[in-house]
C-alpha positions as CSV (number, residue, x, y, z in Angstrom):
1,M,-72.8,27.9,80.5
2,I,-73.3,25.6,77.5
3,T,-71.4,26.6,74.4
4,V,-73.3,26.3,71.1
5,L,-71.2,25.5,68.1
6,R,-72.1,27.2,64.9
7,N,-72.9,24.4,62.4
8,G,-71.4,22.0,65.0
9,M,-67.8,22.8,63.9
10,V,-64.9,22.9,66.4
11,T,-61.2,23.0,66.0
12,I,-58.8,21.0,68.2
13,S,-55.3,22.4,68.3
14,A,-52.4,20.5,70.0
15,I,-49.3,22.7,70.0
16,K,-46.1,21.8,71.9
17,A,-42.6,23.2,72.5
18,D,-39.6,22.6,74.6
19,I,-39.0,25.8,76.4
20,G,-36.8,24.6,79.2
21,G,-36.0,21.2,80.9
22,Y,-35.9,20.4,84.6
23,P,-33.3,19.1,85.2
24,G,-31.6,18.8,81.9
25,H,-34.0,17.2,79.4
26,H,-36.0,15.4,82.0
27,S,-39.3,17.1,82.6
28,V,-41.3,20.4,82.6
29,H,-41.2,22.5,85.8
30,P,-44.6,23.0,87.4
31,E,-44.1,26.8,87.2
32,L,-44.2,26.5,83.4
33,I,-47.4,24.6,83.5
34,K,-48.9,27.2,85.9
35,T,-47.8,30.1,83.6
36,A,-49.4,28.4,80.6
37,E,-52.6,27.7,82.4
38,K,-52.9,31.3,83.4
39,K,-52.4,32.6,79.8
40,L,-54.9,30.1,78.4
41,L,-57.5,30.7,81.2
42,K,-57.5,34.4,80.2
43,A,-58.0,33.4,76.6
44,K,-60.9,31.2,77.6
45,K,-62.5,34.0,79.6
46,D,-62.3,36.4,76.7
47,K,-63.9,33.7,74.4
48,T,-60.8,33.1,72.3
49,L,-60.9,29.5,73.4
50,I,-63.8,27.2,74.2
51,D,-61.6,25.0,76.5
52,F,-58.0,24.0,77.1
53,R,-55.7,21.6,79.0
54,V,-52.0,22.0,79.7
55,L,-50.0,18.8,79.9
56,A,-46.4,17.7,79.7
57,C,-44.5,14.9,78.1
58,G,-40.9,14.7,79.1
59,D,-39.5,18.2,78.8
60,D,-42.2,19.4,76.3
61,L,-45.0,21.7,77.3
62,Q,-48.3,20.6,75.6
63,L,-51.1,23.1,74.9
64,I,-54.4,21.4,74.0
65,M,-57.0,23.9,72.9
66,T,-60.5,23.9,71.4
67,H,-62.0,26.9,69.6
68,K,-64.1,28.1,66.7
69,K,-61.4,29.8,64.6
70,G,-60.4,27.0,62.3
71,V,-57.0,25.5,61.5
72,D,-54.0,27.9,61.2
73,S,-55.8,30.7,63.0
74,K,-53.4,33.6,63.5
75,K,-55.1,34.5,66.8
76,I,-54.7,30.9,68.2
77,H,-51.1,30.5,67.0
78,K,-50.2,33.9,68.5
79,L,-51.8,32.8,71.8
80,A,-49.6,29.7,71.7
81,W,-46.5,31.7,70.8
82,D,-47.1,34.2,73.6
83,T,-47.7,31.4,76.1
84,F,-44.4,29.8,75.2
85,I,-42.6,33.2,75.4
86,A,-44.1,33.8,78.8
87,G,-43.0,30.3,79.9
88,T,-39.5,30.9,78.5
89,A,-39.1,34.0,80.6
90,V,-39.9,31.9,83.7
91,A,-37.5,29.2,82.5
92,K,-34.7,31.7,82.1
93,K,-35.2,33.0,85.6
94,M,-34.8,29.5,87.0
95,K,-31.9,28.7,84.6
96,L,-33.8,25.7,83.2
97,Y,-31.9,23.8,80.6
98,G,-32.4,24.9,76.9
99,A,-34.8,27.7,77.9
100,G,-36.7,28.6,74.8
101,Q,-34.9,26.2,72.6
102,D,-37.9,25.4,70.3
103,L,-38.6,29.1,69.7
104,L,-36.6,29.7,66.6
105,A,-37.8,33.2,65.6
106,D,-37.3,36.6,67.2
107,A,-41.0,37.6,66.9
108,F,-44.3,36.1,65.8
109,S,-45.4,36.8,62.2
110,S,-48.7,35.4,61.0
111,N,-48.4,31.7,61.8
112,I,-46.5,29.6,64.3
113,R,-45.6,27.0,61.6
114,G,-41.9,27.1,60.8
115,M,-41.1,28.9,64.1
116,G,-40.2,25.8,66.1
117,P,-43.2,24.5,68.0
118,G,-44.9,21.3,66.8
119,I,-48.6,21.6,65.7
120,A,-51.4,19.2,65.0
121,E,-54.8,20.7,64.3
122,M,-58.1,19.5,62.9
123,E,-61.5,21.2,62.3
124,I,-64.4,18.8,62.7
125,K,-68.1,18.7,62.9
126,E,-68.9,17.1,66.3
127,R,-70.7,13.8,66.1
128,K,-73.3,12.6,68.5
129,S,-70.4,11.3,70.6
130,E,-66.9,12.5,69.9
131,P,-64.1,10.5,71.5
132,I,-60.6,11.7,70.7
133,V,-57.1,10.7,71.7
134,I,-54.1,13.1,71.8
135,F,-50.8,11.4,71.7
136,M,-47.7,13.2,72.9
137,A,-44.1,12.0,72.5
138,D,-40.7,12.9,73.8
139,K,-37.2,12.1,72.5
140,T,-38.3,11.1,69.0
141,E,-39.1,12.4,65.5
142,S,-42.4,13.1,63.6
143,G,-42.0,9.8,61.7
144,A,-42.6,7.9,64.9
145,W,-46.4,8.0,64.2
146,N,-46.1,6.1,60.8
147,F,-46.1,2.6,62.3
148,P,-49.1,3.1,64.7
149,L,-51.1,4.9,62.1
150,Y,-50.6,2.1,59.6
151,K,-51.6,-0.4,62.2
152,V,-54.7,1.5,63.3
153,F,-56.1,2.4,59.9
154,A,-54.8,-0.3,57.6
155,D,-53.9,-3.5,59.5
156,P,-56.8,-5.9,60.3
157,F,-54.6,-7.8,62.7
158,N,-54.6,-4.7,64.9
159,T,-58.0,-3.2,64.0
160,A,-60.8,-5.8,64.0
161,G,-63.2,-3.2,62.6
162,L,-61.5,-3.4,59.2
163,V,-63.0,-6.9,59.0
164,V,-66.2,-6.8,61.0
165,S,-67.4,-3.1,60.8
166,P,-69.2,-2.0,57.6
167,K,-68.1,1.6,58.2
168,V,-64.5,0.9,59.1
169,S,-64.0,-1.8,56.4
170,K,-64.4,0.9,53.7
171,G,-60.7,1.8,54.4
172,Y,-59.0,5.2,54.6
173,N,-57.0,7.7,52.6
174,F,-53.5,8.5,53.8
175,E,-52.0,11.9,53.1
176,I,-48.2,11.4,53.1
177,F,-45.6,14.2,53.2
178,D,-42.2,13.9,51.5
179,L,-40.2,16.1,54.0
180,H,-37.2,16.3,51.7
181,K,-38.9,17.5,48.6
182,K,-41.8,19.3,50.3
183,K,-44.4,17.4,48.4
184,K,-47.4,15.3,49.4
185,V,-49.5,12.5,48.0
186,I,-52.8,11.0,49.0
187,M,-53.0,7.2,48.8
188,D,-55.8,4.6,49.2
189,A,-55.8,1.9,51.9
190,P,-56.4,-1.0,51.4
191,K,-56.0,-0.6,47.6
192,E,-52.4,0.8,47.8
193,I,-51.2,-0.8,51.0
194,Y,-47.9,-2.1,49.6
195,S,-47.0,1.3,48.0
196,I,-48.0,3.1,51.3
197,L,-45.6,0.8,53.2
198,A,-42.8,1.4,50.7
199,L,-43.0,5.1,51.6
200,I,-43.8,5.3,55.2
201,G,-41.4,2.6,56.2
202,A,-38.7,5.3,55.5
203,S,-40.0,7.4,58.4
204,E,-37.1,10.0,58.3
205,R,-38.3,11.2,54.9
206,Y,-42.0,10.2,54.5
207,V,-44.5,10.9,57.2
208,V,-48.2,10.4,57.5
209,K,-49.7,13.9,58.0
210,R,-53.5,13.2,57.9
211,I,-55.9,10.3,57.5
212,F,-59.4,10.6,56.1
213,S,-62.4,8.3,55.7
214,K,-63.5,7.5,52.2
215,E,-66.2,10.2,52.7
216,G,-63.5,12.8,53.3
217,E,-63.9,13.1,57.1
218,I,-60.6,13.6,58.9
219,G,-59.7,10.9,61.4
220,A,-56.1,11.7,62.3
221,V,-53.5,14.5,62.1
222,T,-49.9,14.7,63.1
223,S,-47.2,17.3,63.6
224,T,-44.5,17.2,60.9
225,E,-42.2,20.1,61.9
226,S,-38.5,19.2,61.4
227,L,-36.4,21.4,63.7
228,H,-33.1,20.8,62.1
229,E,-34.6,22.0,58.8
230,I,-36.3,25.0,60.3
231,S,-33.0,26.1,62.0
232,G,-31.0,26.0,58.8
233,G,-29.4,22.6,59.3
234,K,-28.3,23.3,62.9
235,Y,-28.9,20.4,65.2
236,I,-31.2,21.3,68.1
237,G,-32.9,18.1,69.0
238,K,-35.5,15.8,67.7
239,D,-39.1,16.9,67.0
240,D,-41.1,15.4,69.8
241,P,-44.3,15.1,67.8
242,V,-48.0,15.3,68.7
243,M,-51.0,13.5,67.1
244,I,-54.8,13.8,67.3
245,V,-56.9,10.7,66.5
246,R,-60.7,10.4,66.4
247,A,-62.2,7.1,67.6
248,Q,-65.4,5.1,67.2
249,G,-68.2,5.3,64.5
250,A,-66.6,5.7,61.1
251,F,-63.1,5.3,62.7
252,P,-61.4,2.6,64.7
253,A,-62.5,2.0,68.3
254,L,-60.6,3.5,71.2
255,G,-59.0,0.2,72.0
256,E,-57.9,-0.2,68.4
257,V,-56.4,3.3,68.4
258,I,-54.1,2.6,71.3
259,E,-53.4,-1.1,70.6
260,P,-50.2,-0.6,68.5
261,F,-48.4,0.8,71.5
262,A,-48.6,-2.5,73.2
263,F,-45.5,-3.3,71.0
264,P,-42.6,-0.9,71.8
265,F,-41.4,-0.5,68.3
266,L,-38.1,1.3,67.6
267,V,-38.0,5.0,66.8
268,K,-35.2,7.5,66.2
269,G,-34.2,10.0,68.8
270,W,-33.3,9.1,72.4
271,M,-29.9,10.5,73.6
272,R,-28.9,13.7,71.7
273,G,-31.4,12.7,69.0
274,S,-28.8,10.3,67.7
275,H,-30.0,6.8,68.6
276,H,-32.6,4.2,68.0
277,G,-34.7,3.3,71.0
278,P,-37.9,1.5,72.0
279,F,-41.1,3.7,72.1
280,M,-42.3,3.2,75.7
281,P,-46.0,3.9,76.4
282,T,-46.3,5.4,79.9
283,S,-48.6,7.2,82.2
284,F,-48.5,11.0,82.4
285,A,-46.4,10.7,85.6
286,Q,-43.9,8.4,84.1
287,S,-43.4,10.3,80.9
288,T,-40.1,11.8,82.3
289,P,-37.2,10.1,80.5
290,S,-34.2,9.5,82.7
291,R,-32.1,6.6,81.4
292,F,-29.7,7.9,78.8
293,D,-32.3,10.7,78.4
294,G,-34.9,8.1,77.5
295,P,-36.0,5.7,76.3
296,P,-38.4,7.7,74.0
297,R,-41.8,8.1,75.7
298,V,-45.4,8.3,74.4
299,I,-48.5,9.3,76.4
300,A,-52.1,9.1,75.4
301,A,-54.7,11.6,76.7
302,G,-58.3,10.5,76.0
303,F,-61.2,13.0,75.8
304,Q,-64.8,13.3,75.0
305,L,-65.8,16.5,73.2
306,A,-69.0,18.1,74.2
307,N,-69.8,21.3,72.2
308,G,-66.1,22.0,72.2
309,K,-65.6,21.3,75.9
310,L,-62.8,18.8,76.8
311,I,-64.2,16.1,79.1
312,G,-61.0,14.5,80.5
313,P,-58.2,13.7,80.1
314,V,-58.1,10.0,80.8
315,D,-54.5,8.8,81.2
316,L,-54.9,5.8,78.7
317,F,-51.5,4.2,79.2
318,D,-51.9,4.3,83.0
319,D,-53.0,0.7,82.7
320,P,-51.4,-2.6,83.8
321,S,-52.1,-4.1,80.4
322,Y,-49.2,-1.9,79.1
323,D,-46.8,-3.2,81.8
324,R,-45.4,-5.8,79.4
325,A,-44.7,-3.2,76.8
326,R,-42.8,-1.2,79.3
327,Q,-40.9,-4.3,80.5
328,K,-40.0,-5.2,76.9
329,S,-38.9,-1.6,76.3
330,N,-36.4,-1.9,79.2
331,I,-35.1,-5.2,77.7
332,V,-34.7,-3.7,74.3
333,A,-33.0,-0.6,75.9
334,D,-30.5,-2.9,77.6
335,Y,-29.7,-4.6,74.3
336,L,-29.2,-1.4,72.4
337,R,-27.1,0.3,75.1
338,M,-24.7,-2.6,74.9
339,H,-23.7,-1.3,71.4
340,G,-22.4,2.0,72.8
341,P,-21.5,4.3,70.0
342,F,-21.8,1.6,67.3
343,E,-24.5,1.4,64.7
344,P,-27.4,0.4,64.6
345,A,-27.9,1.7,68.1
346,R,-26.5,5.0,66.9
347,L,-28.2,6.4,63.8
348,G,-26.5,6.1,60.4
349,L,-24.2,8.8,59.1
350,D,-26.8,10.4,56.9
351,E,-28.9,11.1,60.0
352,M,-25.9,12.3,62.1
353,E,-25.2,15.3,59.9
354,Y,-27.1,17.6,62.3
355,T,-25.0,16.6,65.4
356,T,-21.4,17.4,66.3
357,L,-20.1,14.6,64.1
358,P,-19.4,17.0,61.2
359,D,-17.2,19.0,63.5
360,V,-15.2,15.9,64.4
361,L,-14.7,15.0,60.7
362,N,-13.7,18.6,59.8
363,K,-10.9,18.5,62.5
364,L,-9.6,15.3,61.0
365,K,-9.9,16.3,57.4
366,K,-6.3,17.2,56.8
367,R,-5.1,14.0,58.5
368,F,-6.9,11.7,56.0
369,K,-4.6,10.3,53.3
370,S,-5.4,8.6,50.0
371,I,-5.4,4.8,50.1
């Protein structure tokens, strides 16, 4: 049956959570994927969803859903929450590691935001052809998307369309969140490129939330949930973010959207969320971090939308042209691991406050003497 979208509008929701690793922080058990698919299939049959896919990146379960209920829909968020709860029950039976660790509330209220899972959503009017890419990451933080988003939407050395395409060369507006002060600002690229870089280069504090065309059409959205803040300062892991990017037409081409990941730039996270590591682009099958619980992974699922239906996914990094990025990631990982517990392989003290380090310092407090 063909779904007819009212006014051509559709919402894409990508919601993820770590509800149990197998083994340790390595991967998602197939039973969790089956449980999620069963819940979402029921929602599709009762018309809550138009379509869905369940994927995994590392130990994070990824729910990709399309529907007609808009961003921040209570019904959709409740569906995701209930799906994660059902999966957690299965994880606990199998004694999977960290079962339900990203579910930080006792019960669902009105919105899943602030309850642990990561969320990226956009409501769009489908174009004649609507290619999208959903990026999923493991063992890193939400600021990991800053570098590739800048490259895709503001760097002509990455995106040829900024030079040769009349539509793309108009530039884009960046919506940037200040995670510390809970504020946001919208900045113009290319007009304010240097100021944009001054902010988003500090990815622990400033993150790109959304990007719009100059006509106000959304082109990208990221998840920005910070788990250590949600949990009252308790360290429970990095945020393993998701991102949705539209391609072609008024936006960069598909190849331009995934090109930044040919360079395995450094991100924060890796082992115990306390180290810098190379962001390795991998196939779906290779998104299971093993070495030192890493290095951090990113996968890219390509879809065509057709009246809300998800045509795909295509495993975009399952491509030999990314082999050199993976090879370089291993070389960089070797170099960083040789540092052991020393900075800069390990994060700075200001970013270690959510680990066990404060406990170590507290035990030594009385032993410190004035110099």
